[in-house]
Structure formats: C-alpha cells, structure tokens
C-alpha positions as CSV (number, residue, x, y, z in Angstrom):
1,X,-34.5,41.6,-14.1
2,X,-31.1,39.9,-14.1
3,X,-30.3,36.8,-16.0
4,X,-30.3,33.6,-13.9
5,X,-26.9,31.8,-14.1
6,X,-26.9,28.1,-14.8
7,X,-25.4,26.1,-12.0
8,X,-23.4,23.6,-14.0
9,X,-20.6,21.2,-13.0
10,X,-17.8,20.4,-15.4
11,X,-17.6,16.7,-16.1
12,X,-14.0,16.9,-17.2
13,X,-13.0,18.1,-13.7
14,X,-14.2,14.8,-12.1
15,X,-11.2,12.7,-11.2
16,X,-12.6,9.3,-10.3
17,X,-12.9,7.1,-13.4
18,X,-16.2,5.4,-12.4
19,X,-17.9,8.6,-11.3
20,X,-16.8,10.4,-14.5
21,X,-18.0,7.4,-16.6
22,X,-21.5,7.6,-15.0
23,X,-21.6,11.4,-15.4
24,X,-20.9,11.2,-19.1
25,X,-23.7,8.7,-19.5
26,X,-26.2,11.2,-18.0
27,X,-25.6,13.8,-20.7
28,X,-25.7,14.0,-24.5
29,X,-22.1,13.9,-25.7
30,X,-22.8,16.7,-28.2
31,X,-24.1,19.1,-25.5
32,X,-21.0,21.0,-24.3
33,X,-20.1,24.2,-22.4
34,X,-17.0,26.2,-21.9
35,X,-16.0,26.7,-18.3
36,X,-14.0,29.8,-17.4
37,X,-12.8,28.4,-14.0
38,X,-11.0,25.4,-15.4
39,X,-10.7,26.2,-19.2
40,X,-12.4,22.9,-20.2
41,X,-14.9,22.7,-23.0
42,X,-17.0,19.6,-22.6
43,X,-19.9,17.9,-20.9
44,X,-21.7,19.2,-17.8
45,X,-24.1,18.3,-15.1
46,X,-27.0,20.3,-13.9
47,X,-28.5,20.1,-10.4
48,X,-30.8,17.2,-11.2
49,X,-27.9,15.3,-12.9
50,X,-25.8,15.7,-9.7
51,X,-28.6,14.2,-7.6
52,X,-29.0,11.3,-10.0
53,X,-25.2,10.7,-10.2
54,X,-24.7,10.8,-6.5
55,X,-27.5,8.3,-5.8
56,X,-26.3,5.9,-8.5
57,X,-22.7,6.0,-7.5
58,X,-22.6,6.5,-3.7
59,X,-25.9,4.8,-2.8
60,X,-26.6,2.0,-5.3
61,X,-22.9,1.6,-5.9
62,X,-22.2,0.9,-2.2
63,X,-24.5,-2.2,-1.9
64,X,-22.1,-5.0,-0.8
65,X,-21.9,-8.1,-2.9
66,X,-23.0,-11.5,-1.5
67,X,-25.0,-9.9,1.4
68,X,-28.4,-11.2,0.3
69,X,-29.9,-7.8,0.9
70,X,-30.2,-4.4,-0.9
71,X,-29.0,-2.0,1.8
72,X,-26.3,0.4,0.8
73,X,-23.3,1.3,2.9
74,X,-23.7,5.1,2.2
75,X,-26.8,7.2,1.7
76,X,-27.8,10.9,1.2
77,X,-29.6,13.0,3.8
78,X,-32.2,15.5,2.7
79,X,-30.4,18.3,4.5
80,X,-27.0,18.8,6.2
81,X,-23.4,18.6,5.1
82,X,-21.2,15.7,3.8
83,X,-19.9,13.4,6.6
84,X,-17.7,11.2,4.4
85,X,-14.0,11.3,3.6
86,X,-12.3,8.7,1.5
87,X,-8.7,9.9,1.5
88,X,-8.7,9.7,-2.3
89,X,-9.7,11.6,-5.4
90,X,-13.3,11.2,-4.4
91,X,-12.9,13.9,-1.7
92,X,-12.1,16.3,-4.6
93,X,-15.1,15.1,-6.6
94,X,-17.5,15.4,-3.7
95,X,-16.4,19.0,-3.2
96,X,-16.8,19.6,-6.9
97,X,-20.3,18.2,-6.9
98,X,-21.1,20.2,-3.8
99,X,-20.1,23.7,-5.1
100,X,-23.7,24.8,-5.6
101,X,-25.6,22.6,-3.2
102,X,-24.4,20.5,-0.3
103,X,-24.1,16.8,-0.9
104,X,-24.9,15.4,2.5
105,X,-23.4,11.8,2.3
106,X,-23.3,9.7,5.4
107,X,-22.7,6.1,6.6
108,X,-26.1,4.4,6.4
109,X,-27.5,2.3,9.3
110,X,-30.3,0.4,7.5
111,X,-33.3,-1.3,9.0
112,X,-32.1,-4.9,9.5
113,X,-34.6,-6.4,7.1
114,X,-32.8,-4.6,4.3
115,X,-29.8,-6.8,4.9
116,X,-32.1,-9.9,5.1
117,X,-32.1,-10.0,8.9
118,X,-35.8,-10.8,9.3
119,X,-37.4,-12.2,12.4
120,X,-37.0,-15.7,11.1
121,X,-33.3,-15.1,10.4
122,X,-32.8,-13.6,13.8
123,X,-34.3,-16.6,15.5
124,X,-32.5,-19.3,13.4
125,X,-29.1,-17.7,13.2
126,X,-28.6,-15.2,16.0
127,X,-30.8,-16.6,18.7
128,X,-30.2,-20.3,17.7
129,X,-33.6,-21.2,18.9
130,X,-34.3,-24.7,20.1
131,X,-35.3,-27.7,17.9
132,X,-39.1,-27.4,18.3
133,X,-39.1,-23.7,17.6
134,X,-36.8,-24.3,14.5
135,X,-39.2,-26.9,13.2
136,X,-42.1,-24.4,13.7
137,X,-40.2,-21.7,11.8
138,X,-39.3,-24.0,8.9
139,X,-42.9,-25.2,8.7
140,X,-44.2,-21.7,8.3
141,X,-41.6,-21.0,5.6
142,X,-42.2,-24.2,3.7
143,X,-46.0,-23.7,4.0
144,X,-45.7,-20.4,2.3
145,X,-43.9,-21.9,-0.8
146,X,-45.7,-23.4,-3.7
147,X,-45.7,-27.2,-4.2
148,X,-45.3,-28.0,-7.9
149,X,-45.2,-31.2,-9.9
150,X,-42.7,-31.9,-12.7
151,X,-44.4,-34.2,-15.2
152,X,-42.7,-37.1,-17.0
153,X,-41.2,-35.9,-20.3
154,X,-40.0,-32.6,-18.8
155,X,-36.4,-31.6,-19.6
156,X,-33.6,-30.9,-17.1
157,X,-30.1,-29.9,-18.0
158,X,-26.9,-30.5,-16.1
159,X,-23.3,-29.4,-17.0
160,X,-19.8,-30.5,-16.0
161,X,-16.4,-28.9,-16.7
162,X,-12.9,-30.2,-16.6
163,X,-9.6,-30.8,-18.4
164,X,-11.4,-33.3,-20.6
165,X,-14.9,-34.4,-21.5
166,X,-16.4,-37.1,-19.3
167,X,-17.7,-40.3,-20.8
168,X,-21.3,-40.0,-22.2
169,X,-22.6,-42.2,-19.5
170,X,-25.6,-41.5,-17.2
171,X,-23.6,-42.1,-14.0
172,X,-21.1,-39.5,-15.0
173,X,-23.9,-36.8,-14.8
174,X,-25.9,-38.1,-11.9
175,X,-25.3,-36.7,-8.4
176,X,-21.6,-36.7,-7.5
177,X,-20.9,-40.1,-5.7
178,X,-18.3,-38.3,-3.5
179,X,-20.0,-34.9,-3.0
180,X,-18.3,-31.8,-1.5
181,X,-20.3,-29.2,0.3
182,X,-22.7,-27.2,-1.9
183,X,-25.4,-24.6,-1.1
184,X,-28.1,-27.2,-0.5
185,X,-26.0,-30.1,0.7
186,X,-23.4,-30.9,3.3
187,X,-20.2,-32.7,2.4
188,X,-21.2,-36.3,1.7
189,X,-24.8,-35.6,1.0
190,X,-25.7,-36.6,-2.6
191,X,-27.7,-33.9,-4.4
192,X,-28.3,-33.4,-8.1
193,X,-27.9,-29.8,-9.2
194,X,-29.6,-29.0,-12.5
195,X,-31.4,-26.3,-14.4
196,X,-34.2,-25.6,-16.8
197,X,-32.0,-23.5,-19.1
198,X,-28.6,-24.3,-20.4
199,X,-27.1,-20.9,-19.7
200,X,-28.0,-21.3,-16.0
201,X,-25.9,-24.5,-15.9
202,X,-22.9,-22.6,-17.4
203,X,-23.2,-19.8,-14.8
204,X,-23.5,-22.3,-11.9
205,X,-20.3,-24.2,-12.8
206,X,-18.4,-21.0,-13.4
207,X,-17.0,-21.9,-16.8
208,X,-13.8,-20.5,-18.3
209,X,-12.6,-20.4,-21.9
210,X,-10.0,-23.1,-21.1
211,X,-12.6,-25.6,-19.8
212,X,-13.9,-28.6,-21.6
213,X,-17.7,-28.3,-21.0
214,X,-20.1,-31.2,-21.2
215,X,-23.9,-30.8,-21.1
216,X,-26.3,-33.6,-20.3
217,X,-30.0,-33.5,-21.2
218,X,-32.3,-35.4,-18.9
219,X,-35.9,-36.4,-19.2
220,X,-38.1,-36.8,-16.2
221,X,-39.3,-40.4,-16.0
222,X,-41.3,-40.4,-12.7
223,X,-43.4,-37.5,-11.6
224,X,-41.4,-35.2,-9.3
225,X,-42.9,-33.4,-6.3
226,X,-40.9,-30.2,-5.8
227,X,-41.1,-27.2,-3.4
228,X,-40.7,-24.0,-5.4
229,X,-39.1,-21.5,-3.0
230,X,-39.2,-18.8,-5.7
231,X,-43.1,-18.8,-5.6
232,X,-44.2,-17.5,-2.1
233,X,-47.6,-16.6,-1.0
234,X,-47.6,-14.4,2.1
235,X,-49.1,-11.2,3.6
236,X,-46.4,-10.1,6.1
237,X,-47.5,-7.5,8.6
238,X,-44.1,-5.9,8.3
239,X,-41.0,-6.5,6.2
240,X,-39.4,-8.1,9.2
241,X,-41.9,-11.0,8.9
242,X,-41.3,-11.5,5.1
243,X,-40.4,-15.0,4.0
244,X,-39.5,-13.8,0.6
245,X,-36.8,-11.5,2.1
246,X,-35.6,-14.4,4.2
247,X,-35.3,-16.7,1.2
248,X,-33.6,-14.0,-0.9
249,X,-31.1,-13.5,1.9
250,X,-30.0,-17.1,2.2
251,X,-30.0,-17.9,-1.6
252,X,-28.3,-14.7,-2.7
253,X,-25.6,-14.6,0.0
254,X,-22.2,-16.3,-0.2
255,X,-21.0,-19.4,1.6
256,X,-21.8,-18.0,5.0
257,X,-25.4,-18.9,4.5
258,X,-24.8,-22.4,3.2
259,X,-25.7,-24.0,6.6
260,X,-29.1,-22.4,6.6
261,X,-29.7,-23.5,3.0
262,X,-28.7,-27.0,3.9
263,X,-31.0,-27.0,6.9
264,X,-33.9,-25.8,4.7
265,X,-33.1,-28.6,2.1
266,X,-33.2,-31.3,4.8
267,X,-36.5,-30.0,6.1
268,X,-37.9,-30.1,2.6
269,X,-36.6,-33.6,2.1
270,X,-38.0,-34.8,5.4
271,X,-41.5,-33.8,4.1
272,X,-41.2,-36.3,1.2
273,X,-40.3,-33.9,-1.5
274,X,-38.1,-35.1,-4.4
275,X,-36.3,-31.7,-4.4
276,X,-36.8,-28.0,-4.7
277,X,-36.7,-25.2,-7.2
278,X,-34.6,-22.1,-6.3
279,X,-33.4,-18.9,-7.9
280,X,-29.8,-19.1,-9.3
281,X,-27.3,-17.1,-7.4
282,X,-26.6,-15.4,-10.7
283,X,-30.1,-14.2,-11.2
284,X,-29.0,-11.1,-9.3
285,X,-27.0,-10.0,-12.3
286,X,-29.1,-11.4,-15.1
287,X,-32.1,-10.2,-17.1
288,X,-33.7,-13.6,-17.2
289,X,-35.4,-15.6,-14.4
290,X,-32.6,-18.1,-13.9
291,X,-33.7,-21.1,-11.8
292,X,-32.0,-24.2,-10.4
293,X,-33.6,-27.6,-9.8
294,X,-32.1,-29.5,-6.9
295,X,-33.0,-33.2,-6.6
296,X,-32.2,-35.2,-3.5
297,X,-30.2,-38.5,-3.7
298,X,-29.2,-39.9,-7.1
299,X,-32.3,-39.3,-9.2
300,X,-30.8,-41.0,-12.4
301,X,-29.8,-44.1,-10.5
302,X,-33.2,-44.1,-8.7
303,X,-35.0,-44.1,-12.0
304,X,-36.6,-40.7,-11.6
305,X,-34.8,-39.1,-14.6
306,X,-33.0,-40.5,-17.6
307,X,-30.2,-39.1,-19.8
308,X,-31.3,-38.6,-23.4
309,X,-28.3,-36.7,-24.8
310,X,-24.8,-35.4,-24.1
311,X,-23.0,-32.6,-25.9
312,X,-19.8,-30.6,-25.9
313,X,-20.5,-26.9,-25.2
314,X,-18.4,-24.2,-26.9
315,X,-18.3,-20.7,-25.6
316,X,-18.7,-18.3,-28.5
317,X,-19.4,-14.9,-26.9
318,X,-19.1,-13.4,-23.4
319,X,-20.3,-9.9,-22.4
320,X,-20.7,-8.0,-19.1
321,X,-22.9,-5.1,-18.2
322,X,-21.7,-3.2,-15.1
323,X,-22.0,-0.1,-13.0
324,X,-19.7,1.8,-10.7
325,X,-19.7,2.5,-7.0
326,X,-17.5,2.9,-3.9
C-alpha cells in the first residue's frame, strides 16, 4: 500500500498580509515543513486549516461596517469553482489555497433579514407606510421591550471633551442647550446621553489623547421610567418578523438610520417615558455589555437627576483587537 501524501499549503507563499497573518495564527509556530516546490521551510496549512482560513477571511472578514446586520459580501459554496477575482495578490493566494481542492468563493446575496431588512423595516423605510400603520408598528415594537424603573440613588455617568475642562457646574453637563443631531434626537431636541459605565461614555464621545476629558457623576433623584430596548420578549414566526433584528439594525448602523432612531425615541417619549436604555454602538466591538441611557429634555434642570461629582479623566492605556478581511 502506498504512502498517502499530505496535502499541505506553504504559508510563506501567501502574499496578502492579512491572510498570511490569520494563517500563521492557525498553526503552531514550531511546526514547520520543507517545501520542494518553493524552497521554503516554514508553517503550513492542512485541508481543515484552509477551510477555516477562507471562512474567517473571505466570509467573516467581508461583513460591511455600520450595516447593522451580519451578512457577508462573499461566501463559499459547498461545490463548484471560484467566481471571484480581485485584481490583486489575493488572486494568487486563492489559486494557492485551491491547489488541492477548489475554493468556490462567490458574491453572496443574503436573505434580507441578515442585513436588518425585516418586515417592520421594509414598511417603515422602504414602503413609507401611512401614519396609522406607523403607529401600529411602533406600538408592537415598544410593547415587546421591557419597561424598567431606575430608582433614586442610582448612578449615571456623562462625559465631555474639549480643548479645556468645563466648569464643574451641573448645567455644563445637563443636556446640550443648543443640541445638534444625535442618534436619538433631531437638531434642536434636548436629550441627555449618559451611561452606566465610565468606559461607555469615553467610547461614545470618541476621545483622543489630545482631549481634555471631564466626567460628571449624577445621582437619580426622582424615579425614572425607562424603556429598555436591549431587553425584548418575542416569539417571531420567522427572522423577518424579529424585533430584536430590527432594533440591532437601527442601533448598530451609521447615521443613515438616525431618522428611524429619532422616530422611535419620539414614540417612546409620547408614551410618558423619561427615556430609554439602548446598546452602545461600540458594543459591537467590545467584550462587555455597553449600554447608554438616554433621557428626554433636561433631566438635571427638571430635578430628575443631580450632579454629585466631576473629575478630569486621563487616558492611560489603549489597545485594539482586530481581524482581517476583504
């Protein structure tokens, strides 16, 4: 019986930096082979490694940022041949990874719910349904979210940045008296953006090392009735009916979805809520469950919350974890 040859791919022959980086992470750096064809002695990929690498780089790595969904641009078929060309070193690398088994990459056309286009989204944004139907949709969404009460004594943080520190006065940290547009407010609408964790505040104001950063600590004075849009109870018949997918779409997308978030906020406000709890945009790339608290109006001026402390914040350490894609 003949000896079965190992079907191994030389990692050193991969030209794309990100693809090679991911390939090296899949193997023990001490496990090396000599390749007659290229003369390299180094790391290698077996068939399972190639499948794993291709999925991580071409599939997971092609999910667009700020789309609010999890659908990749590219995918891999179970059979067939590669349909993609990039006009770059990746074409060489795809051929290299395909030398023992085809790598059938193709442009993926996902189910619409995977990009957040649920039935509710379709009606509100694409169909632009009439006022009564919009109210009906918002009622079903709000009814699925949990109503919570923030008790007096609870702590809320709010941060500001600038070229200098603001005065340690309550009105300096209340809602902006001349507000620009934000995710949950139109220009001119006063909304207080805070958080339950200090780090969430720093992410939300997008701090830089050159910034002067001030943190205000607030204490809840009056009981606050909030809608928690991170806590949803539903039994959708299909993903297209999912309210959780809809909420994730509008909260995790870029500015294109601000109008829908603002409409939701106004619907919540019209029902007598003091505000809402929402996932931070930056939760998508964080290990912790980052949440924002959004309060309508000027809650400090209205006596709902009161400042207890202000501090200067110093940034001591910044680190990023990342992956590669195309």
